[in-house]
C-alpha positions, 0 to 999 in steps of 0.5 A: 500499500506504501511501496517505496514511499518515504515516510517520516515518523516522529516519536518512533521509539515507543507506543503509537509511533513505533507501531506506525513505523512497523506497519508502514514498513511492512506495507513497503514504506521507508520509515524515517524515524525521529525520537529523542531516545536514539537508542530506542529508535535504533532498536526499532529501526534494526528490528524492522530491518531484520524482518526485511523492511527498510527503516532509519533511526534519527535522534533528536528533540522535536522542539529544536529546529536544528535536530529536525533538519538533519532528519528532513535533509537525509530523506531529501538527499537519499530519496529525493522526496518526502511522501508522507509525514507523521507528527506524532511526537508528544508528552502528556504529564498530569498537572493541576491548572492552578499549580502549573508553572508557565514553564510547564505550560510552554513545554507541553506546547513546545512539544506537542504543538510548536514541534509540528510547526517546525517540522511542517515548515521544513517538509512542506516546501518539498511536497509543494514543489512535487505537488504531492504528500500526505500529513497526519497529525496525532492529537488526542480524544481529550480535546473532544471532552475536556480532562481534569489535570490535563489542561495544557495538554488538551489545549496543545492538541486543540491546537493540533486540530486547528493547524490540521484544518487551516493548513488543509486549506492552504495546502489543497491547491498543491495536492497535499492532504492534511488530516488528524487523529485523535487517539483515545485511551491507548494502552502503551508502556508509558501509560502506567506511569500516569494511569492507574489499572482502575482508571484504565479499566473505567475508561474502557467501560465508557467505550462502546468496544469493550477492549483496550485500544492499541497502538496498532488501532491508531497505525492502521487509520495512519496507513489509510490517511497516508495511502490512496485510499484517502485521496478524497479526504483533507482537513479531517479529524478521525477519532479512534477510541473504541466508541468513547466519544462521538462527534 
């Protein structure tokens, strides 16, 4: 489905990003993975290559343009193009709003939203020149529902949806598709650091589908949005949460 496509995926060392990289590679793409955990990123890329796929690992902090640049430039110099960009990197630490510092607010937005500004400004000129490209931004279902202790996170993820819609308007004339996914409560290793098992079970009980939603569930929708199957769509937000929230 993505044979010989060049796909840039941020936050690819674990969780949703790792699942996207593995699925894309299995569908013939060359997965160029960026993560601040370079060792973890290399481990994923090496595993993909061992399985017969194509992947390259890059270390970098998405808050820093100078870290993003080598990732983008390597894809252009090696392949001459970027077909798909998945803006997935993000964090979600809990913090009561009244106890939140300006630094905590800024860090959340720098990682979850401003990083996309940096990456898109570097990638989109190449897509515009080719008059083709697929962009998938990862937001969160929490934007549709609000969530206590995550005000800074929800605000940043709402910004991702706004960014997606406005860029779709600007980029449509160049045949560049810009869409968004809002994952629900996804079972990832990092979840255990901020969510109790009781909380996870309560969220699942609110879903229509009575099972945990996995990173692969998000990756499959990302594959759809990155392939020709979604050629008639842009500016859209697809909710993947097992039927927790409907909009």
